[in-house]
C-alpha positions, 0 to 999 in steps of 0.5 A: 249069204244067199248065193247069186242066180246065173242070170243076176250075177255081175259075172254075167254082165262082164261076159256080156260087155266083153263080147262087145269089146271083142267086136270093138277089137275086130274093128281094130284089127280091121284098121289094122288090115286095112292099112297094111292091105293099103301098104301091100298094094301100093308095093306091089304096084311098085314092084310091078313096074320096076320089074320090068325097068332091067329090061329098059335099062338093056335096051338103052345101053345097047342104043348108047352103045351101038355104031351111029357112024352109018346113015342107015341107023337111025338117030340116038333121040327117035331109037329112044323115044321108040323105046320109051314109047313101047315100054309105057302102059297104061299104068304109066302116064311118062317115061324120059331118059336124061343123059348124065349132062342132065339132058333130056335124051327121050321121053314116052310122050308123043306130045312132049317131044318138045323137051327132048334137048333140054336140061332137066332140073328135077331134084330126083334125077340129081340123085339118081345122076349120083348113082342112088335111086330115088323115089316119092309120090306127089300130086299132078299139077294138072288133074290134082291126082297123086302120081308115083315117081322114080329115078333110076341110075343106068350103068355102063362100066360101073360108071352112071350114062342116065338116069330113066325118070318114070311118073306112073299113076298111083291114084287108082290104088288109093280109089281103091282104098277109099272104097274099101274105108268107106265100107269099114267105116260104115260097118265100124258106125253100124258096130259103134252104134250097136256098142253104144245102145249095148253099152248105156243099157248096161251101163245103168244096170252096173254103175247106177248103185256104184253112183249111189255109193260113191254119192255115199262116200263122198257125203262121208269124206264131208262128215255126213253118215246119215245117208243110206245107199239104195240096195236095187238087187241081190247079186254082189253090188247088191251085197256090197251096197248092203255092207256099204250101209253097215260100214257106214254106220259104224264109221259114224258111232266111230268117227264120234268117239275119235273126233273129241280126242283128235282135236284134243291132239291136235291142239296139244301139238300145234300149241307146243314150242317143242317139234314132234314126229311120229313114225310107223312101224318101219321108220316112215314119218306119219305126223309132223307138227308145224314147229317141227317142220320149222325145226327142220326147215322143211314143208310137212307135206313133203315129208310124210312117209319119208324115212325118218332116219333121213328127215333128221340126217343120220344116214350112216350113222343110225338106224331106225332099229338104233333109235328104238333103242335110244336111251340117251337124248340124241344131239343133231347139230345143223349149224355151219361155221357161221351160223350154229344150229343144234336140236336135241332129240328125245326118241321114245318107243311106240308099243302095244301092250304085247310089245309090239312096235307100232313106231316111233316119237321123236321130240325135238328142242332147240338147244342153240342158245343154250349151247352158245351161251354154255360154249361162251360162258366156259370160253369167257371163264377159261380165259378169264382165268388164264389171264388172271393166273398169269400175273398172279403167278408173276407177282407171287413169285417175285414177292416170294424172292422179295420175302426171302430176301431180294428186297436187301439187294439194291439191284434185283429189289427195285426190279421185282418191285417194277415187276409187280407193279406192272403185272398189277396195272396189267391186271387192272387194265385187264379188269376195266376192260371186262368192266368195259365190255361188260356195260355194252353187252348189258347196253348199260352204256349212252354214246355222248356224240358231237360233230367232229372235223374228223381230219383234225381229230384224228390229226390230234391223236397221231400227234400224241402218238408221234410225241410219246412214241419211243422206237423208231417208227414213222408216220405217214398221212393220207387226209383229204385237204378239207375238212369233214364233220362227222357225229362219234363220240369223242371218248369213245372213238379215242379209245378206239383209235388208241387201240388199233395205234398202240397194237400197230406200233407193238408190231412194228419193227425198228425203222418202220412205218405206220400210214393213216388215211381217210377216204370219202365214200358213198354215205360213209367215210373209211380210216385205215392204220397200216403197219409194217409188222409181221402181219397176221394168217389169212385164216386168222383174220376174222378172229382178231376181233374176238375176246381174248383172241391173240394171234401169238400169245406168248409176244402179246403177253410179252408186249402187254395186251389184253386181247380185249382191245380190238374186241372193244373196238368193234363194239364201239363201231358197231355202236356208231353204226359203222364197221371194222375188218383187217386186211393183212399179209404174213411179213408185210404187215396189217392194216385195220380198217373202219368206217363211219356214217358220213352225209356231206349234205348233213355236214353242210347244214350243221354248217 
C-alpha cells in the first residue's frame, strides 16, 4: 500500500485541530482566572476593612468604660460619632454603633445623626448581638450599587456590649471586573471566530468522505449495496473509502446467500409449536422464537444476551457446562400449588467440525396437560383399585369362612352373609358413582330444570331424613317465611343434598344437632348445612371435594362412604351455575355451603 505523505496525513490535520483546542482551553483558563481574580479582589477589599476594625473596637470599649460623672467629659454619643467619623474612609459609606439593646449610639454620617437613639432592627445586628459575625452583599436602595455590609460584635469581659454595623462600597470591585470581563469577552469572540473559520475548513476536509461512507452505510442497512463511496484522496480516509467499497461488494454477495437461508429459518421458527432458544459459546441467549417467549412468559427483547441458566431459572442446580453434556431431557416445573405448569427441555450442542462448541440449542415442550393427565390417571387407578380391593378382600374372607363350614352355624352364617351383602352394596354404590362422574366428565348428561319453591323442596328432603334417622340427632331449620322459586333439576339437586345430609348424620355425635339455613343474597341464594361433628382440619378444607379424598379414611370406610359424594355434589352445583365450599372448626363441626342462581324479578314473571 502506498505510503501517505506528511501533508496528506490525517495525523497532520488532527495536529492542527489539537492546536485550536489548546487555544480554546486557554480561553477556558482565562475564564477561570477572571473568576479567581474577582474572588481575590473581593477578599482583599474585605480584609483591608476588617483589619482596621480591632482599633475601632478598642476605642469604643474605652469610651464605654470611661467615667462620665464630670461635666468636662464629652457625652458618649459625641465621642462615638467622632470615632466613627474618623474611621470612615472613601471606601466606607457609613459606620454605625449599636449597643446591646439594639439602640443606635452613633454614626459616621454627619447628615444621618437623627437615627441616634433609635432602635436598629436589622437582621445582621440581631445575629451579631448573639456573638456571631455576619456579612452580606446587598443593593443600595438609592444608587442601586452593590455594598458590602458587616455586623461585628464588640466584647467587653466576654460579654457582647454592642455591634459595629458597617456599609462599604464594593461596587468599585465589580466595575473593575466588568472591564476585565469586557476585555476577556472581546478576546474570546475573536478567538472563537478564528476557530470557527478553521474548524469549518478542517471539518469539510475530514468529514466529507466520512459523510459519504455514513450515507453508504445507511443505504446498506436498508439493503442497498449498489452505491459506491467517492475517494477524495490518498490519505488514510481515502484508503478507508476504498476498503469500504470492497466490503460493500463482499457484503452484497454474502447477503444474497444468507437472505434465503434466513427466511427459511425464520419461517420454521415462527411456525414451530415448540419453543426454541439458541445461545452463544458463553451461554448467553442469541435467539428465541415467539413460542419460547410465550412459554417462559418473558418479552423477547429483554432476554437477548441473558444467560440461559438465568432465563430457565436453573441457578444453583446446573451450570452452562452441565447443559453441554446433558443427554436426557430436563423437566422445568414453573407451576404453583393451584396452577401447574411443566416444560420439558431437550438440549443440543452446536459444534464445529473441529469440535469447538459454539453454543447450545434448547427445545421446549409444554407437557403440563400430559403430566396432569398422567398424574390423574395414576391417582384414579390407585384410588379405584384401593376402594375395590377392600370390599373384595372382605367378601373373599367371609365367603371362604362360609365355605369352610360357617354357613352351618346359625349365628355366624347369617351375619357373614350380611357382611358380604353390605360389601356388595358398597361396591355397587362405588361403581354407580364412578359411572355418574364419568358421564359428567364427558358432559354426556342434561339437566331437566323446573321452577320449584326451594324452601318447600328442602323441607321435603329434611322431613324424609328426620323420619328415617336412627340416632338421636335434632334438626334445626332457619328458612325465610316466604316462597323462593329457583330453576333446578330436582333429581340432581336431591342427590346433592342427600349426600351432604348423609355425611352430616354420619359424623354427628349422639344428641347432636344439624342446622339448615337459606339466605337470600345479591343474585343468588345460599344454602348451608351445619353439623356438630369432629370437624375438618383447616389444611384439608379445600381437598374434601376431590375424588376419593377422605380426612379420616378408616372411619369413613367404617361408615360406608365411597369418597365421591362431595365430588359429585361439586360437579352438580357447578352445572347449575353455583359454587360449593366447606367451613369447619376442629371439634366443633363442619358447614357445607352452596349457592344457586336466584333472580326475584324472574320469579315474579314466572309466577
